[in-house]
N, C-alpha and C positions, 0 to 999 in steps of 0.2 A: 503493500499499500504504500502510496506516495505520500511526502510532507509537503505541503506548501507553503513556500514564504514569501512574503510581499514584502519588497522594497521600496520605502517611500522616499524618494531623493528629493533632499531638499539643499544641500550643498554643493555637493558634485552630481555635474551633467553625466547620461548613460555613458556616453565615451569614456569617462575618468573610472566609471565603477565598475562595468562590467569585464574589463580588461583584470584586474584583481580577483574579482568572483571567478572569474574563466580559469587563472592561474591555480588559485584553492581546487577547482575541482578538479582540473589533470592533475595535480599534487594527491590526489587521492584514488588518482588510477580512474576516474570515470571519462566517461565518453559522452559530449556536449552537444545538443542541439539549440540552435538561438533561434526563436521565429520572432521574426519583424510581420507588419503591417503594410511596409512600404518598398520596395525595391530600390530605390533611389535611397533611401537613409540605412538601406543596407547595407548597400555597397560603400557609404560612406562608413559606417561603422566596421566592414571588411577593410578598408585602406588603415583606422585609426588601429585596430588590432595589430597590422604590421610596424606601426611605428609610434605608440604612444611611451615607449621606454626605450631607450636605445641598449640597456642592457638584458634586455629580457626576447622573446621567442614564443609566439604562442601559433600552433599550428592549426591551422585551420583553412576550410575553403567553400566556396558556396558552389562548386560543382565534381563529380566522381564523389561525393561524400563518403561512401564506404570506407575511404580510404583516411579521412579525415578523421581527427579525434576532437575537435570543432567543426561544425556543421552549419552554415546559417542562412536561412531559407524563408522564405514569405508563405512557402505552401506547408502542406502537411506531411511530409515525407521525413523521416526517419533514416536515412540510408546508411548510417557509421552506429546502430543499434545503442543511440545514448542511452544512457542511465540518468542523465539530468537535463531537463528542459530549461532554457529561461524564455519568456514572453517579455518583447520589448515594443516600446512604441504602439500599445492597444492592442497588439497579439491578440486573439482570443484562442484556450482549448478547452474543452466541455468536461468538469470534472472524471467522467469515464473514461475521459483520452487521457488526465492526469495520471490517472490509477497504475496506467503502465509504466509508470517513472519511479525511481527510488526517490527523486525529490525534483520538483516546478518551482521555479522561482519569478514572480512576475516583480517585473519594476517599473516603476511609475513615478511620473514628473509631480512631484507635490506641490510644483509651483503654475500647474497647469489645471482649475477646476474640474474639467472636461476629463482628466485624466483621474483625477482623487475620485471622482465621482462614478469612472467605471470603475474604478480599483475595488470600489464600497460594494458596488454591486457582483464582482468576482469573488469578493469575501462572503458574501452571503451564498452564492451558488455552492462553493467550495464548503465550507462549513454544514449547509444545510447537506449536500451528500456524504457527509460523515469521514472526508477526508480532514487529517489535523494540521491544521494551521499555524503560521505565527508571522507577527507583525511586526516588522522592523522599521524604527524610522533613526535618520541621521540626528544627533543631537549632540552639539560641541565636536564634534569632527568624528565621533563614533559612532557606532550601531548599536542601537538600545532597542531589545525589543519591549513592546508596548502591550500587546496581548498575545493571546494563544488561544487554541480551541483545540476540542478533540485529544 
């Protein structure tokens, strides 16, 4: 059963937060799918993952995903048999599909009222489905767990 983590971004943008979370996932030996909602934005994130820090390398791709530990997509495919899914920029996944992963992370822009409202709806759907969920928010430069369900 998946654990669903909600990340309320208020201090750092997605393009700085996502690489750190991806690095932690790879350190755990997990394969990752990053699902976005806009191809142009996903292409931007692809570029950021190549250059976000000089001393780091995140092996990832958008094509031939079965060979990549991190696969970026706007679709529903998971060709790399991912253990963890990151939903970014309003990408959605029904709770029954989330259950196929060990962990699902939903990252949303806390400075965008529409994104916050969408995340509230996702929280409700996830918790009503019975999946355990945790809500994390940036507080003073650190991640602080603000709520948990299940």
